[in-house]
C-alpha positions in Angstrom: 0.0 0.0 0.0 2.8 2.4 0.9 4.7 1.6 -2.3 1.6 2.4 -4.4 1.2 5.7 -2.6 4.8 6.6 -3.2 4.5 5.7 -6.9 1.4 7.9 -7.1 3.1 10.9 -5.6 6.2 10.5 -7.8 3.9 10.4 -10.8 2.2 13.6 -9.9 5.5 15.3 -9.4 6.8 14.2 -12.9 3.5 15.3 -14.6 3.8 18.7 -13.0 7.4 19.1 -14.1 6.6 18.1 -17.7 3.7 20.6 -17.8 5.8 23.4 -16.5 8.6 22.6 -18.9 6.2 22.7 -21.9 4.8 26.1 -20.6 8.4 27.6 -20.4 9.3 26.4 -23.9 6.2 27.8 -25.4 6.8 31.1 -23.6 10.4 31.2 -24.9 9.3 30.5 -28.5 6.6 33.1 -28.3 9.1 35.8 -27.2 11.5 34.8 -29.9 8.8 35.1 -32.6 7.7 38.5 -31.2 11.3 39.7 -31.3 11.8 38.5 -34.9 8.6 40.3 -36.0 9.6 43.5 -34.2 12.8 43.7 -36.1 10.9 43.7 -39.4 8.1 45.9 -38.2 7.7 49.5 -39.5 5.3 51.3 -37.3 2.5 52.7 -39.4 -1.2 52.9 -38.8 -4.3 52.8 -40.8 -6.6 53.1 -37.9 -8.9 56.1 -37.4 -8.0 58.3 -34.4 -9.7 56.8 -31.4 -9.7 60.1 -29.4 -13.2 61.4 -28.9 -13.1 64.4 -31.2 -16.4 65.7 -29.8 -14.7 66.4 -26.5 -11.9 68.5 -28.2 -11.9 72.2 -28.4 -13.5 74.0 -31.4 -15.6 71.0 -32.3 -12.6 68.7 -32.4 -11.5 69.1 -36.0 -9.1 66.2 -36.3 -6.3 67.9 -38.2 -6.7 71.3 -36.6 -3.5 72.9 -35.3 -3.4 75.3 -32.4 -0.2 77.4 -32.7 2.6 77.0 -30.2 2.9 79.6 -27.6 6.2 81.4 -27.4 7.3 83.3 -24.3 9.1 86.6 -24.5 10.3 89.0 -21.9 9.3 92.5 -21.9 11.6 94.8 -19.9 9.7 96.8 -17.4 11.6 99.4 -15.4 11.7 98.4 -11.8 10.4 101.8 -10.5 7.3 101.4 -12.9 6.7 97.8 -12.0 4.4 98.3 -9.1 0.9 97.1 -9.8 1.8 95.8 -13.3 0.2 92.4 -13.9 2.9 89.8 -14.7 0.9 88.6 -17.7 1.9 91.9 -19.3 5.5 91.3 -18.4 5.4 87.7 -19.7 3.1 88.0 -22.7 1.9 85.1 -24.8 1.9 85.3 -28.6 -1.3 83.3 -29.0 -4.1 85.8 -29.1 -5.0 84.1 -25.8 -5.5 80.7 -27.3 -4.8 77.7 -25.1 -1.9 75.5 -26.1 -3.5 72.1 -26.5 -1.8 70.9 -29.5 -4.0 68.7 -31.9 -1.8 67.5 -34.8 -0.3 64.3 -35.9 1.8 63.3 -33.0 3.7 60.5 -34.8 5.7 63.1 -36.6 7.5 63.9 -33.4 8.3 60.3 -32.4 12.0 59.7 -32.0 13.3 56.8 -34.2 15.4 54.3 -32.5 17.6 51.9 -34.4 18.2 49.4 -31.6 20.9 47.2 -33.2 21.6 44.3 -31.0 19.8 45.6 -28.0 16.6 43.8 -27.0 13.5 45.7 -28.0 12.0 47.6 -25.1 8.3 46.5 -24.8 7.2 49.6 -22.9 8.6 52.0 -25.3 7.1 49.9 -28.2 3.6 50.2 -26.6 3.9 53.9 -26.2 5.1 54.4 -29.8 2.2 52.2 -31.0 -0.4 54.1 -29.0 0.8 57.6 -30.1 1.0 56.3 -33.7 -2.5 54.9 -33.6 -3.8 58.0 -31.8 -2.0 60.5 -34.0 -4.4 63.4 -33.2 -4.2 63.0 -29.4 -2.9 66.1 -27.6 0.8 65.8 -27.1 2.4 66.4 -23.7 2.6 70.1 -22.8 6.2 69.5 -21.7 7.2 67.9 -25.0 8.8 69.5 -28.0 6.3 70.2 -30.8 7.0 70.6 -34.5 5.1 70.4 -37.7 8.0 68.6 -39.4 8.8 64.9 -39.1 11.3 64.3 -36.3 14.9 64.1 -37.6 16.4 62.5 -34.4 17.4 58.9 -34.7 19.2 57.1 -31.9 21.2 53.9 -32.4 22.8 53.7 -29.0 21.0 56.3 -26.8 22.8 57.2 -23.6 21.7 59.1 -20.6 24.4 60.0 -18.1 26.6 57.4 -19.5 24.0 54.7 -19.4 22.7 52.9 -22.5 18.9 53.0 -21.9 15.8 53.2 -24.2 15.4 56.9 -25.4 12.3 58.9 -24.9 9.5 58.7 -27.4 9.3 62.5 -27.7 11.9 65.1 -27.0 11.3 67.5 -24.0 10.6 71.1 -24.5 13.6 73.4 -24.4 13.1 76.1 -21.7 13.2 79.7 -22.7 15.9 81.4 -20.7 16.7 84.9 -21.9 18.1 86.0 -18.5 20.8 84.3 -16.4 19.8 82.8 -13.0 21.4 85.7 -11.3 19.1 88.1 -13.1 16.0 86.2 -12.3 14.1 86.4 -8.9 14.8 83.4 -6.9 11.3 82.1 -6.2 7.7 82.9 -7.2 5.2 82.1 -4.4 2.3 81.1 -6.6 -1.2 80.9 -5.2 -3.2 79.0 -7.9 -7.0 79.2 -7.8 -10.1 79.8 -10.0 -12.5 82.7 -9.6 -15.2 80.9 -7.6 -12.5 80.1 -5.0 -12.0 83.8 -4.2 -13.6 83.3 -0.8 -10.9 80.9 0.1 -8.1 83.2 -1.0 -9.7 86.0 1.0 -10.0 83.6 4.0 -6.2 82.8 3.8 -5.1 86.4 3.5 -7.5 87.8 6.1 -7.0 85.1 8.8 -3.8 83.0 8.2 -1.5 85.6 6.7 -2.6 88.0 9.4 -1.9 85.5 12.2 1.3 84.3 10.6 2.7 87.0 8.4 5.3 86.4 5.7 7.7 89.1 7.1 8.8 90.7 10.3 8.4 94.4 10.7 11.2 96.3 9.1 12.6 93.2 7.4 14.7 93.6 4.2 13.4 92.5 0.8 14.1 89.0 -0.2 14.2 87.5 -3.7 10.5 86.3 -3.8 7.4 87.6 -5.6 3.7 86.9 -4.8 1.9 85.6 -7.9 -1.8 84.9 -8.2 -2.4 82.4 -11.0 -5.7 81.5 -12.6 -6.2 79.6 -15.9 -8.9 82.1 -17.0 -8.1 85.8 -16.7 -9.5 87.1 -13.4 -11.9 90.1 -13.6 -10.8 93.5 -12.6 -13.0 93.3 -9.6 -11.4 90.1 -8.3 -7.9 91.5 -8.9 -8.8 94.7 -7.0 -10.3 92.8 -4.1 -7.2 90.7 -3.7 -4.9 93.7 -4.1 -6.9 95.6 -1.5 -6.6 92.7 1.0 -2.9 92.5 0.3 -2.4 96.3 1.0 -4.4 96.0 4.3 -1.8 93.5 5.5 0.6 96.3 5.6 4.3 96.7 4.9 5.1 95.3 8.3 3.7 92.0 7.2 4.4 91.8 3.5 7.1 94.4 3.0 9.9 91.8 2.4 8.5 90.6 -1.0 10.7 91.7 -3.9 7.8 93.5 -5.6 5.6 95.9 -3.7 2.4 94.5 -5.3 1.2 91.0 -6.1 1.3 89.9 -9.8 -1.6 88.2 -11.6 -1.0 85.8 -14.4 -3.4 83.7 -16.5 -3.5 81.6 -19.7 -6.6 82.4 -21.6 -9.7 84.7 -21.5 -12.2 81.9 -22.4 -13.3 78.8 -20.6 -11.5 75.8 -22.1 -14.1 73.4 -20.9 -11.6 71.2 -19.2 -12.5 68.6 -16.5 -11.1 69.2 -13.0 -8.2 66.8 -13.5 -7.5 68.2 -17.0 -7.6 71.8 -15.8 -5.3 71.2 -12.8 -2.7 69.4 -15.0 -2.9 71.9 -17.8 -2.3 74.8 -15.5 0.6 72.9 -13.7 2.5 72.0 -16.9 2.0 75.5 -18.4 3.2 77.3 -15.3 6.8 76.3 -16.1 6.6 78.0 -19.5 5.0 81.1 -17.9 7.5 81.6 -15.1 10.9 80.3 -16.3 11.9 83.7 -17.9 11.6 85.6 -14.6 12.2 83.1 -11.9 14.6 80.3 -10.9 12.0 78.3 -8.9 8.4 78.4 -7.8 6.4 77.3 -4.8 3.0 76.2 -5.7 0.3 76.8 -3.1 -3.4 76.0 -3.6 -5.9 77.8 -1.5 -5.8 75.1 1.2 -2.1 75.7 1.9 -1.8 77.9 5.0 1.2 79.1 7.1 1.6 77.9 10.7 4.8 80.0 11.5 5.6 83.7 11.4 8.2 85.2 9.0 7.8 82.3 6.5 9.0 84.1 3.4 12.8 84.1 4.2 12.3 80.4 4.9 10.6 79.9 1.5 13.6 81.5 -0.2 16.0 79.4 1.8 14.2 76.2 0.9 14.0 77.1 -2.8 17.7 77.3 -3.0 18.0 73.6 -2.7 16.4 73.4 -6.1 18.6 73.9 -9.3 19.3 72.2 -12.6 22.8 70.9 -11.7 23.4 67.2 -11.2 23.1 67.5 -7.4 20.1 69.8 -7.5 16.5 69.1 -6.8 13.7 69.3 -9.4 10.9 69.0 -6.9 10.7 69.2 -3.1 7.5 68.4 -1.4 5.5 66.3 1.2 4.4 62.7 1.5 0.8 61.9 2.3 0.6 62.5 6.1 -3.0 61.8 6.7 -3.7 60.1 10.0 -6.2 57.7 8.4 -4.0 55.5 6.2 -7.1 53.5 5.1 -8.8 56.5 3.5 -8.1 56.4 -0.2 -6.3 53.0 0.4 -3.0 54.8 1.2 -1.4 52.0 3.0 -2.8 49.3 0.6 -1.4 51.1 -2.5 1.8 52.1 -0.8 1.2 55.6 -1.8 4.3 57.8 -1.3 3.4 60.4 -3.9 4.7 63.9 -3.6 1.8 66.3 -3.3 1.5 68.9 -6.1 1.9 71.7 -3.6 5.7 71.7 -3.8 8.7 73.6 -4.8 9.7 73.3 -8.5 12.9 74.2 -10.4 12.5 76.2 -13.6 14.5 76.3 -16.7 15.9 72.7 -16.5 16.0 70.8 -19.8 16.3 67.5 -18.0 13.3 68.2 -15.9 11.3 69.1 -19.0 12.4 65.8 -20.5 11.2 64.0 -17.3 7.8 65.7 -17.5 7.5 64.9 -21.2 8.2 61.2 -20.4 5.4 61.3 -17.8 2.9 62.8 -20.2 3.9 60.3 -22.9 3.6 57.4 -20.6 0.2 58.4 -19.1 -1.6 59.0 -22.3 -4.7 61.3 -22.7 -7.8 59.2 -22.3 -10.8 58.6 -20.1 -11.2 61.6 -17.7 -8.0 63.1 -19.2 -8.8 63.2 -22.9 -7.4 66.6 -23.5 -4.3 66.7 -21.3 -1.6 64.0 -21.1 -0.1 63.1 -17.8 -3.1 64.3 -15.6 -3.7 61.0 -13.9 -2.5 57.4 -13.8 -5.9 56.0 -14.6 -5.8 53.9 -11.4 -8.1 54.2 -8.4 -7.4 57.1 -6.1 -4.7 58.4 -8.5 -6.3 61.2 -10.3 -4.0 64.2 -10.6 -0.8 65.2 -12.2 1.1 64.8 -8.9 0.2 61.1 -8.9 1.4 60.7 -12.6 4.6 62.6 -11.7 5.3 60.2 -8.8 4.1 56.9 -10.2 6.0 57.1 -13.5 9.4 56.8 -11.7 8.1 53.8 -9.6 7.0 51.7 -12.6 9.1 48.7 -13.6 8.8 49.9 -17.2 10.8 53.0 -16.4 13.4 51.6 -14.0 16.5 52.0 -16.1 15.8 55.7 -16.6 14.1 56.5 -13.2 17.0 55.3 -11.1 19.2 58.0 -12.7 16.9 60.9 -11.8 15.3 59.7 -8.5 17.7 61.9 -6.5 16.2 65.0 -8.1 13.0 64.4 -6.0 13.2 65.1 -2.3 10.7 64.7 0.4 10.5 67.6 2.9 8.4 68.6 6.0 8.5 72.2 5.0 4.9 71.8 3.6 3.1 68.9 5.2 0.4 67.3 3.3 -2.2 66.4 6.0 -5.0 65.3 3.6 -8.5 66.2 4.9 -8.0 65.6 8.6 -8.0 68.4 11.1 -4.7 69.2 12.7 -3.1 71.1 15.6 -0.6 73.7 14.1 1.0 74.3 17.5 1.7 70.5 18.0 3.1 70.3 14.4 5.5 73.1 15.0 6.7 71.6 18.3 7.2 68.2 16.7 8.7 69.6 13.4 10.1 73.1 13.7 11.1 73.0 10.0 7.4 72.9 9.0 6.1 76.2 7.8 3.0 75.3 5.9 0.3 72.7 6.1 -1.9 71.4 3.2 -5.3 70.2 4.4 -8.8 70.6 3.2 -10.0 70.6 6.7 -9.9 74.3 6.9 -12.8 74.4 4.5 -14.4 71.1 5.2 -16.6 70.7 8.3 -15.2 68.3 10.9 -18.4 66.3 10.7 -17.9 65.8 6.9 -14.3 64.9 7.4 -15.1 62.2 10.0 -18.0 60.9 8.0 -15.9 60.3 4.9 -13.3 58.5 6.7 -15.8 56.2 8.5 -18.0 55.4 5.5 -15.0 54.7 3.2 -13.3 52.5 5.7 -16.4 50.5 6.4 -18.3 50.5 3.1 -15.4 51.4 0.7 -17.5 54.1 -0.8 -17.9 57.9 -0.5 -20.9 58.9 1.7 -22.9 60.3 -1.2 -22.3 57.3 -3.4 -23.5 54.5 -1.0 -26.4 52.3 -2.0 -29.8 54.0 -1.7 -30.8 51.6 1.1 -27.9 52.9 3.2 -28.2 56.7 2.5 -30.7 57.3 5.4 -28.3 55.6 7.9 -25.4 57.6 6.6 -27.3 60.9 6.7 -28.4 60.3 10.3 -24.9 59.6 11.4 -23.8 62.8 9.7 -26.4 64.7 11.6 -25.1 63.4 14.9 -21.5 64.1 14.0 -22.5 67.7 13.1 -24.2 68.4 16.3 -21.5 66.9 18.4 -23.5 63.9 19.7 -21.1 61.4 17.9 -17.4 60.9 17.9 -15.7 59.0 15.2 -16.0 55.8 17.3 -19.7 56.4 17.8 -20.2 56.9 14.0 -18.3 53.7 13.1 -20.1 51.6 15.7 -23.5 53.0 14.5 -22.8 52.2 10.9 -21.5 48.7 11.6 -24.5 48.0 13.8 -26.9 48.9 11.0 -25.1 47.5 8.0 -23.4 44.3 9.2 -26.6 42.3 9.2 -27.0 43.4 5.5 -23.5 42.1 4.9 -22.4 45.4 3.4 -19.7 46.3 5.9 -16.0 45.5 6.1 -16.1 43.0 9.1 -12.4 43.4 9.8 -12.9 47.3 10.3 -16.0 46.8 12.3 -14.2 44.3 14.7 -11.9 47.2 15.7 -14.9 49.0 17.1 -16.2 46.1 19.1 -16.6 46.8 22.8 -15.5 43.9 25.0 -18.7 44.0 27.0 -21.4 45.5 24.7 -20.0 44.6 21.3 -21.5 47.2 18.9 -24.4 48.1 21.1 -25.1 51.8 21.7 -23.3 53.4 24.6 -25.4 54.1 27.7 -26.6 57.7 28.0 -24.7 58.3 31.2 -21.5 57.6 29.4 -22.2 59.6 26.3 -20.4 62.8 25.3 -18.5 62.8 28.5 -16.3 65.7 27.4 -19.2 67.8 26.1 -22.0 69.9 27.6 -25.2 68.3 26.2 -28.1 70.7 25.2 -31.5 69.7 24.0 -34.1 71.7 22.1 -37.5 71.2 20.7 -38.6 73.8 18.1 -41.0 74.1 15.2 -38.4 75.5 12.8 -35.0 74.2 12.1 -33.3 77.4 11.2 -32.4 78.8 14.6 -31.0 75.6 16.0 -29.1 75.0 12.8 -27.4 78.3 13.1 -26.4 77.7 16.7 -25.0 74.2 16.2 -21.5 75.4 15.0 -21.1 77.8 17.8 -22.1 75.4 20.4 -19.9 72.6 18.9 -16.8 74.9 18.9 -17.6 75.9 22.5 -17.4 72.3 23.6 -21.1 71.5 23.5 -23.5 69.3 21.6 -27.1 70.3 20.7 -29.7 67.7 20.0 -32.6 69.2 18.1 -36.1 67.7 17.8 -37.7 69.7 15.1 -41.3 68.9 14.2 -42.2 71.5 11.6 -39.9 73.1 9.1 -37.1 70.6 9.3 -36.2 68.9 6.0 -34.2 71.8 4.7 -31.9 71.6 7.8 -31.6 67.9 8.3 -32.9 68.2 11.9 -36.3 66.5 11.7 -37.6 64.8 14.9 -35.8 61.7 15.8 -37.1 60.4 19.1 -39.5 63.2 20.2 -42.4 62.0 22.5 -45.9 63.5 23.0 -45.5 66.7 21.1 -46.0 67.0 17.5 -46.7 69.8 15.0 -49.9 68.4 13.5 -50.2 71.3 10.9 -49.3 73.7 13.8 -52.3 72.7 16.0 -49.9 71.8 18.7 -47.7 74.8 18.2 -49.1 75.9 21.6 -49.3 72.8 23.8 -52.2 72.4 26.2 -51.7 71.9 29.9 -52.5 68.2 29.5 -49.9 67.9 26.8 -47.4 69.6 29.0 -48.2 67.2 31.8 -47.9 64.2 29.5 -44.6 65.5 28.2 -43.3 65.6 31.8 -44.5 62.1 32.5 -43.0 60.8 29.3 -39.5 62.1 30.1 -39.4 62.0 33.9 -37.3 58.8 34.0 -35.9 59.1 30.5 -32.1 58.3 30.5 -31.4 60.9 27.9 -33.0 63.7 29.9 -31.0 62.8 32.9 -27.9 63.3 30.8 -29.1 66.7 29.6 -27.2 69.7 31.0 -29.4 72.5 29.7 -32.4 73.1 27.5 -32.5 75.6 24.7 -35.5 77.3 23.1 -35.8 79.3 19.9 -38.9 79.1 17.9 -41.1 79.6 19.8 -39.1 80.4 23.0 -42.4 80.0 24.9 -42.0 76.3 24.6 -39.4 76.4 27.3 -42.5 76.0 29.6 -42.2 72.2 28.7 -38.7 72.0 30.4 -39.6 73.7 33.7 -40.2 70.4 35.7 -36.8 68.9 34.8 -34.7 71.2 37.0 -32.0 72.0 34.4 -30.6 75.3 33.1 -32.8 76.9 30.5 -31.5 79.1 27.6 -34.2 81.4 26.2 -32.8 82.4 22.8 -35.4 84.6 21.1 -35.2 84.9 17.3 -38.5 86.7 17.0 -41.1 88.3 19.3 -41.4 86.5 22.6 -45.2 86.2 22.5 -44.9 84.0 19.4 -46.7 80.8 20.0 -48.8 82.1 22.9 -50.6 85.3 21.8 -50.7 85.5 18.0 -53.8 87.5 17.1 -51.9 89.4 14.4 -50.7 86.3 12.5 -53.2 85.1 10.0 -52.1 81.4 9.7 -52.3 81.0 13.5 -56.0 82.0 13.5 -57.0 78.7 11.7 -54.9 76.4 14.0 -57.0 76.5 17.2 -55.9 79.9 18.4 -58.2 81.8 20.7 -57.5 85.4 21.4 -58.8 85.6 25.1 -56.9 82.4 26.0 -53.9 83.8 24.2 -54.0 87.0 26.3 -53.9 84.9 29.5 -51.1 82.7 28.2 -49.1 85.8 27.3 -49.3 87.2 30.8 -48.4 83.8 32.3 -45.4 83.5 30.0 -44.1 86.9 30.9 -44.3 85.9 34.6 -42.4 82.7 33.7 -39.7 84.7 32.0 -39.3 87.0 34.9 -38.9 84.0 37.3 -36.4 82.3 35.0 -34.3 85.5 35.0 -34.0 85.4 38.8 -32.1 82.1 38.6 -28.4 82.5 37.6 -28.4 79.1 36.0 -30.7 80.4 33.2 -30.0 82.8 30.3 -32.4 85.2 28.7 -31.1 86.2 25.3 -32.0 87.4 21.8 -30.3 87.0 18.5 -30.8 90.7 17.5 -30.8 94.0 19.2 -34.5 94.7 18.5 -35.7 91.6 20.3 -33.1 92.3 23.1 -34.7 95.7 23.8 -38.2 94.3 23.1 -37.8 91.7 25.9 -36.4 94.3 28.3 -39.4 96.7 27.7 -42.2 94.2 27.9 -40.9 92.1 30.8 -38.7 94.5 32.8 -35.8 92.0 32.7 -32.7 94.1 32.6 -30.1 91.4 32.0 -30.9 90.3 28.4 -27.9 88.9 26.5 -27.4 89.8 22.9 -26.3 86.6 21.3 -26.3 86.8 17.5 -26.8 83.7 15.4 -24.0 82.5 13.2 -25.5 81.0 10.1 -22.4 80.7 7.9 -21.4 77.0 8.0 -23.4 74.3 6.3 -26.6 76.4 6.4 -29.2 75.9 3.8 -27.6 73.0 2.1 -29.1 69.5 2.3 -27.0 66.4 2.9 -25.1 65.5 -0.3 -26.2 68.6 -2.2 -23.4 70.5 -3.9 -21.3 72.2 -1.0 -22.8 70.1 1.8 -19.4 69.5 3.4 -18.1 73.1 2.9 -17.1 75.2 5.9 -17.1 78.4 3.8 -20.0 79.3 1.4 -19.1 80.8 -2.0 -18.5 84.5 -1.8 -20.7 86.9 -3.7 -18.7 89.0 -6.2 -20.2 92.4 -6.5 -20.0 94.5 -9.6 -20.8 97.9 -8.0 -19.5 98.6 -4.6 -22.0 101.4 -3.8 -25.1 99.2 -4.3 -26.3 96.4 -2.0 -29.3 94.3 -2.8 -30.9 92.0 -0.1 -33.8 89.5 -0.2 -37.2 90.8 0.9 -39.3 88.7 3.3 -42.8 88.5 1.8 -44.4 88.4 5.4 -42.9 91.7 6.7 -46.2 93.4 6.3 -47.9 91.2 8.8 -48.5 93.1 12.0 -48.0 91.2 15.3 -49.8 93.8 17.3 -52.6 96.3 17.1 -51.5 99.8 16.2 -53.3 101.5 19.1 -51.8 99.3 21.9 -48.3 100.1 23.2 -48.4 99.5 26.9 -46.7 96.3 28.3 -49.7 95.2 30.2 -52.0 95.3 27.1 -49.5 94.1 24.5 -49.9 92.7 22.0 
């Protein structure tokens, strides 16, 4: 029996070896056959262009040629330079046409007589693609000519190494001035006009807190340049220039030029996608800046300083970049987001250098590198009009990913190892992704860090956490989850926004609801399992231990919605039960007992309803956790919370009699309102307010000066706080609508500074009192 088993095993091994040998022989023969064919092959094409011509400019005429742009220098006397837009100093001979070249690209392909060297499959694939797609837009960093390429390499060498040559030649930089005659660095803030509010936010807040210069500092070799693909309107340029002047010479006096420069590429919208536009602007910046500057620092509107006197440090850092063999071409930051699962950073081994970096100008070898990148990552999919704007892999949209991934591809190893030292990681600008950060802690841990790149300054904390949680568990963006899960995600977002949930609470809630549906990543959910309760909800007494918990019950979501950001930033959490106008604010009732709107019939609760409300919540665990109750609309509903012996905040957003004595409001007359009863309730409510004001635990306030004085006059309460509502963050935008996660709302760009137009409320003509009555005892 053992002998038979041994023979059986040996037979299996022999069969495996024979099959493997046959496979190896067939593979070797196939490679030899391909190599023999490649030696005879002359690369031609009879295929039609596969580029989608409908997506190309000017209707996509397949043989249309857009002229090359040539850069020239115009001498501008230094004393007359103030306020002159740089786009006049560096003018483009194109009649403002964008340089997306649409012409037969195969004419520019460099021929390669390989001799005895083995054919390079990667280069062959690139040549084949560009030959078959001869009307695809050539890389912006590549050399363009209408003539057939004359260059032919037999034994191409780079730095003494015999490697495959590039498919296209790199663009030759225009350098009319020596490096000594050029300004050392351009501090480039790149944005589009609708991001004006972000630029204003940076200059007004961050540059004021951490100024570029110290008072009385000498000028350094650095200019401030505002760059936009489309020419900025005069109004936008004036607004930015005004903000810059307001910073004062003590803060910005060390810039080489006394005024910022404005540069652009075109006067018309090129209809590029987001990825295409960012890549197009990046590659074209080199051509725009190289005649005047040695280097540039690219800073998008989410790059902010975290240390004072940063401009001299910028100049110092820029001097590590140069075209020499030991110089750097790019210096920037690794991805330093805390959540390495977001965007699959860890899984993809993502070490890409963020586009907000320092770059060297006027380097032919760097232009050659960028041309290789744009040749390798061909224009297709979301990047039909601009080569090198993405790698076409998940989470790698962007020219910065293409710039990095090119030199990590095995196809490009022979060349990349010779230029890898020109790219250096640095902490000067830390790329923190979308997560919030502590600038003081960063400086303490890394004194060499002067800037942080993070979208968190414009994205609400709730949206940031939600994106991290949803993607880690469902592997999808919050607004792209399955329809059956959107309600769950929206509810979690509401709790995060009000401060009721931490990241752990959000993850546990999501796992608890989606694990039974087998939609969640079980490995991630296991990380949030509690040893005792698993994924069960935390007991109320243990919730929000580090926050003050406020509770409100209103019939309009607007006032509570406006208070949520203030309360959150102050260390509180506000739970709002809105039964009325709530959909627009995402604050509709969740677990409200007894009271309901019922078409406004219960806007003014009866004594029986008040009693039932007290009974329903007397032993409620949540109410035992509540620190204070808050009332807005109507404030008179604070009467519901009197039995619970907690602090009460009366925050009036309209007249205090609203909801009790509304004889002048037409829609209240049909909802069970009785005038005589209303008069009695009004007097009782005034007495209640007076009693509340005598207890120092309570606050009587109004969100406007009129109602502040109104309360004082009709109640005799002297200490009425003016507490304005802040309605500037996430207000008026439903979940997953455009801008739902934005901390800042788009700014309004006026055209006439002396005119202000405001909306008109259609119900302002409704009187809330009779004209003849003015005394407190009779009002309203």
